[in-house]
C-alpha positions as CSV (number, residue, x, y, z in Angstrom):
1,X,-17.4,15.2,17.8
2,X,-13.9,16.6,17.6
3,X,-13.4,20.3,18.5
4,X,-10.0,20.7,17.0
5,X,-9.8,21.9,13.4
6,X,-8.7,19.4,10.9
7,X,-6.1,20.0,8.1
8,X,-4.8,17.7,5.5
9,X,-1.3,18.2,3.9
10,X,0.4,16.4,1.1
11,X,4.0,15.1,0.9
12,X,5.8,15.3,-2.5
13,X,5.4,11.6,-3.0
14,X,1.6,11.5,-2.6
15,X,0.4,14.8,-3.8
16,X,-2.1,13.5,-6.4
17,X,-3.6,11.0,-4.0
18,X,-3.8,13.6,-1.2
19,X,-5.7,16.0,-3.4
20,X,-8.3,13.2,-4.1
21,X,-8.5,12.4,-0.4
22,X,-9.1,16.0,0.5
23,X,-11.7,16.4,-2.2
24,X,-13.5,13.2,-1.0
25,X,-13.3,14.5,2.5
26,X,-14.7,17.9,1.4
27,X,-11.8,20.2,2.2
28,X,-8.8,21.9,0.5
29,X,-5.3,20.7,0.9
30,X,-3.2,22.8,3.3
31,X,-0.4,25.0,2.0
32,X,3.0,23.4,2.4
33,X,6.2,24.4,0.6
34,X,9.3,22.3,0.3
35,X,12.5,24.3,-0.2
36,X,15.4,22.5,-1.9
37,X,19.1,23.3,-1.7
38,X,21.7,22.7,-4.4
39,X,23.3,19.9,-2.4
40,X,20.0,17.9,-2.3
41,X,18.9,18.9,1.2
42,X,15.3,20.0,1.6
43,X,13.1,21.7,4.2
44,X,9.3,21.5,4.3
45,X,7.4,24.4,5.8
46,X,3.8,24.8,6.6
47,X,2.6,28.0,5.0
48,X,-0.4,28.5,7.3
49,X,-1.1,28.3,11.0
50,X,-1.7,24.8,12.3
51,X,-1.7,25.7,16.0
52,X,-4.1,23.5,17.9
53,X,-5.1,21.6,14.7
54,X,-5.3,17.9,14.1
55,X,-2.9,17.5,11.2
56,X,-3.0,14.6,8.7
57,X,0.1,14.3,6.5
58,X,-0.4,12.1,3.5
59,X,2.9,10.5,2.3
60,X,3.8,7.1,1.0
61,X,7.5,6.1,1.5
62,X,8.7,4.2,-1.5
63,X,12.3,4.7,-2.5
64,X,14.1,7.0,-2.7
65,X,14.6,7.7,1.1
66,X,13.7,11.3,0.5
67,X,10.0,10.4,0.8
68,X,10.6,9.1,4.3
69,X,12.9,11.9,5.3
70,X,10.4,14.5,4.1
71,X,7.6,12.9,6.1
72,X,9.8,12.9,9.3
73,X,10.6,16.6,8.7
74,X,6.9,17.5,8.2
75,X,6.0,15.7,11.4
76,X,8.7,17.5,13.3
77,X,7.7,20.8,11.8
78,X,4.0,20.2,12.8
79,X,4.9,19.4,16.4
80,X,7.1,22.5,16.6
81,X,4.2,24.6,15.2
82,X,2.0,23.5,18.1
83,X,-0.3,21.1,16.2
84,X,-2.7,19.3,18.6
85,X,-2.1,16.0,17.0
86,X,0.0,14.8,14.0
87,X,-1.2,11.8,12.1
88,X,0.8,10.2,9.3
89,X,-1.3,8.8,6.5
90,X,1.1,6.4,4.8
91,X,-0.8,4.6,2.0
92,X,2.4,2.6,1.3
93,X,4.7,1.9,4.3
94,X,8.2,1.5,2.9
95,X,10.8,-0.9,4.4
96,X,8.0,-3.2,5.4
97,X,9.8,-6.2,3.9
98,X,12.5,-5.8,6.5
99,X,10.3,-7.0,9.4
100,X,12.6,-9.5,10.9
101,X,16.2,-10.8,10.9
102,X,16.1,-13.3,8.2
103,X,19.8,-13.8,8.1
104,X,22.7,-12.7,10.4
105,X,23.9,-9.1,10.6
106,X,21.0,-7.3,9.0
107,X,18.8,-4.5,10.3
108,X,15.1,-4.7,11.0
109,X,14.2,-1.8,8.8
110,X,10.5,-1.7,9.6
111,X,11.2,-1.3,13.3
112,X,13.7,1.4,12.7
113,X,11.3,3.3,10.5
114,X,8.6,3.0,13.3
115,X,11.1,4.3,15.8
116,X,11.9,7.3,13.6
117,X,8.3,8.2,13.1
118,X,7.6,8.0,16.8
119,X,10.7,10.0,17.7
120,X,9.7,12.7,15.2
121,X,6.5,13.1,17.1
122,X,3.8,11.3,15.2
123,X,0.6,10.6,17.3
124,X,-0.9,8.0,15.1
125,X,-0.3,6.1,11.8
126,X,-2.8,5.2,9.1
127,X,-1.6,2.7,6.5
128,X,-2.8,0.2,4.0
129,X,-2.0,-3.5,3.5
130,X,1.3,-3.8,5.4
131,X,3.6,-6.5,4.0
132,X,3.5,-8.1,7.5
133,X,0.7,-7.5,10.0
134,X,3.1,-7.7,13.0
135,X,4.6,-4.3,12.0
136,X,1.7,-2.7,13.9
137,X,3.4,-3.9,17.0
138,X,6.6,-2.1,16.2
139,X,4.9,1.2,17.1
140,X,4.3,2.8,20.5
141,X,1.4,4.8,19.0
142,X,-1.9,3.6,17.6
143,X,-1.8,2.2,14.0
144,X,-4.9,1.9,11.9
145,X,-4.1,-0.9,9.4
146,X,-6.7,-0.7,6.7
147,X,-7.2,-3.1,3.8
148,X,-7.8,-2.5,0.1
149,X,-10.6,-5.1,-0.1
150,X,-13.2,-2.4,-0.1
151,X,-11.7,-1.2,-3.4
152,X,-10.8,-4.6,-5.0
153,X,-13.9,-6.7,-4.2
154,X,-16.5,-4.6,-6.0
155,X,-14.2,-4.4,-9.1
156,X,-13.6,-8.2,-9.1
157,X,-17.3,-8.9,-8.7
158,X,-18.0,-6.5,-11.6
159,X,-15.9,-8.7,-13.9
160,X,-18.5,-11.4,-13.7
161,X,-15.9,-14.2,-13.9
162,X,-17.1,-17.8,-13.6
163,X,-14.9,-20.7,-12.5
164,X,-13.0,-18.3,-10.3
165,X,-10.0,-19.3,-8.3
166,X,-8.0,-17.0,-5.9
167,X,-4.3,-17.5,-5.9
168,X,-1.3,-16.3,-3.9
169,X,2.2,-16.2,-5.4
170,X,3.8,-17.3,-2.1
171,X,3.0,-18.9,1.2
172,X,3.3,-15.5,3.0
173,X,0.2,-14.2,1.2
174,X,-1.9,-17.2,2.0
175,X,-3.9,-15.5,4.8
176,X,-4.8,-12.6,2.5
177,X,-5.8,-14.8,-0.4
178,X,-7.8,-17.1,1.9
179,X,-9.9,-14.2,3.0
180,X,-10.7,-13.2,-0.5
181,X,-11.3,-16.8,-1.5
182,X,-13.8,-17.3,1.4
183,X,-15.6,-14.1,0.6
184,X,-15.8,-14.8,-3.2
185,X,-16.7,-18.5,-2.5
186,X,-13.8,-19.6,-4.7
187,X,-11.1,-22.2,-4.2
188,X,-7.6,-21.2,-3.1
189,X,-4.4,-21.8,-5.1
190,X,-1.0,-21.5,-3.3
191,X,2.3,-21.1,-5.1
192,X,5.4,-22.4,-3.4
193,X,8.5,-20.5,-4.6
194,X,12.2,-20.9,-4.0
195,X,14.5,-17.8,-4.2
196,X,18.2,-18.1,-4.8
197,X,18.6,-14.3,-4.2
198,X,16.5,-11.2,-3.7
199,X,14.1,-10.3,-6.5
200,X,14.8,-13.6,-8.4
201,X,12.6,-16.7,-8.2
202,X,14.4,-19.9,-9.1
203,X,11.5,-22.4,-8.9
204,X,7.7,-22.3,-8.4
205,X,5.0,-24.9,-8.2
206,X,1.2,-24.5,-7.8
207,X,-1.0,-26.3,-5.3
208,X,-4.8,-26.1,-6.1
209,X,-7.3,-25.9,-8.9
210,X,-5.8,-24.2,-12.0
211,X,-7.1,-25.9,-15.2
212,X,-10.1,-24.1,-16.8
213,X,-10.2,-21.5,-14.0
214,X,-10.2,-17.7,-14.2
215,X,-7.5,-16.9,-11.6
216,X,-7.2,-13.8,-9.4
217,X,-3.6,-13.6,-8.3
218,X,-3.3,-11.6,-5.1
219,X,-0.3,-9.9,-3.5
220,X,0.3,-6.8,-1.3
221,X,2.8,-5.3,-3.8
222,X,4.4,-5.8,-7.2
223,X,8.1,-4.8,-7.2
224,X,10.1,-6.1,-10.2
225,X,7.1,-8.2,-11.3
226,X,9.2,-11.3,-11.5
227,X,7.2,-13.5,-9.0
228,X,3.8,-12.5,-10.2
229,X,4.5,-12.9,-13.9
230,X,6.2,-16.2,-13.3
231,X,3.1,-17.4,-11.4
232,X,0.8,-16.1,-14.1
233,X,2.7,-17.8,-16.9
234,X,2.8,-21.0,-15.0
235,X,-1.0,-21.0,-14.5
236,X,-1.6,-20.3,-18.2
237,X,0.7,-23.2,-19.1
238,X,-1.3,-25.4,-16.8
239,X,-4.5,-24.6,-18.5
240,X,-6.0,-21.6,-16.8
241,X,-8.5,-19.6,-18.8
242,X,-7.1,-16.2,-17.7
243,X,-5.0,-14.7,-14.9
244,X,-5.4,-11.3,-13.4
245,X,-3.0,-9.8,-10.9
246,X,-4.4,-7.8,-8.0
247,X,-1.9,-5.9,-5.9
248,X,-2.3,-2.9,-3.5
249,X,1.1,-1.2,-4.0
250,X,2.6,-0.6,-7.5
251,X,6.3,-0.3,-6.5
252,X,7.2,-1.4,-10.0
253,X,10.9,-1.1,-10.0
254,X,13.5,-2.2,-12.5
255,X,11.9,-3.8,-15.6
256,X,8.5,-4.3,-13.9
257,X,6.5,-2.5,-16.5
258,X,8.1,-4.5,-19.3
259,X,7.7,-7.8,-17.3
260,X,4.0,-7.2,-16.8
261,X,3.3,-6.2,-20.4
262,X,5.2,-9.2,-21.8
263,X,3.6,-11.7,-19.5
264,X,0.4,-13.8,-20.0
265,X,-1.5,-11.6,-17.5
266,X,-4.7,-10.3,-19.0
267,X,-4.9,-7.4,-16.5
268,X,-3.0,-6.0,-13.6
269,X,-5.3,-4.3,-11.0
270,X,-3.6,-1.8,-8.7
271,X,-4.3,1.1,-6.4
272,X,-2.9,4.6,-6.3
273,X,-0.9,4.3,-3.1
274,X,2.1,4.9,-5.2
275,X,1.9,6.9,-8.5
276,X,2.7,5.2,-11.8
277,X,5.5,6.4,-14.0
278,X,4.2,8.6,-16.8
279,X,6.9,7.4,-19.3
280,X,5.9,3.7,-19.2
281,X,3.3,1.7,-21.1
282,X,0.4,1.2,-18.6
283,X,-2.1,-0.4,-21.1
284,X,-2.4,-3.6,-19.0
285,X,-2.7,-1.7,-15.7
286,X,-6.0,-0.7,-14.1
287,X,-5.7,1.7,-11.2
288,X,-8.4,1.9,-8.6
289,X,-8.4,4.9,-6.2
290,X,-8.1,4.5,-2.4
291,X,-9.0,8.2,-1.8
292,X,-12.6,7.5,-0.6
293,X,-11.3,4.8,1.8
294,X,-8.7,7.0,3.3
295,X,-11.1,10.0,3.5
296,X,-13.6,7.9,5.4
297,X,-10.9,6.6,7.8
298,X,-9.6,10.1,8.4
299,X,-13.2,11.2,9.2
300,X,-13.7,8.3,11.6
301,X,-10.4,8.9,13.4
302,X,-11.0,12.6,13.6
303,X,-14.5,12.2,15.1
304,X,-13.4,9.3,17.4
305,X,-15.6,6.7,15.6
306,X,-14.7,3.1,15.1
307,X,-13.3,2.1,11.7
308,X,-13.7,-1.7,11.6
309,X,-17.2,-1.6,10.1
310,X,-15.9,0.1,6.9
311,X,-14.0,-3.0,5.8
312,X,-15.7,-5.7,3.7
313,X,-13.7,-8.3,5.7
314,X,-10.5,-8.5,7.8
315,X,-7.7,-10.8,6.9
316,X,-8.1,-13.8,9.2
């Protein structure tokens, strides 16, 4: 068992989720204050002693970049305050789509973010459903890459759908979808898409059983909603009974809420790794909490226990 005291703190971008994680773990959130200056600069400060503590900082890093910068400053502040270990709990790891040079003269943003976190002094990273598994190798510290299947599978099973097919909106998500399809004993449908530019799909075709099927359309995130709604509408036009989207990270930028609401999707199942906007229509959206999963992983990491047994399955 660990002998260092544990404390959990919340960044501004994940305060609601951090509160639920702390409650599930059985502790109160630590006191942290973020001072903001008129020019937009900000400075987080721990309002209690963390000397010798194992500090878990919960912060997703969707845009704007303030969320990432705040996390870096909190890590640095914790190290300078003599914390024993500083562990970043990043439910959503931003910049994960920039995991390689897919064209000349671009940055590998995910590697840069990993370098920044390590340079700030992080000892470990806990994150969920990375856009690309290889991002774990960008870090020189341990990364616990956990999956949302523990949240999604019970909900999908509770729907009691017959003639179930599991689909992926692109080839890149085939491994994830295959794992769900194998577990649920359902056939796999793969969409092949062609993009002419970022966030815009020009053409899409489906490979697999669609007609008269109830389809679970899986992805790691929904950004503008263009790809997932195009796939759902295509499935319905090809004779599917229903299509439900399942995605871990609700980035939901641009006209995403409108795109989802106007699509043929019967339900959009998400997690709370990124908070939804309060000013949008969320009637089609079902949000499942990841708090118990993160609390369990935090407990296992803190007590030096293995975490692999807490997953329903790994993506193989």
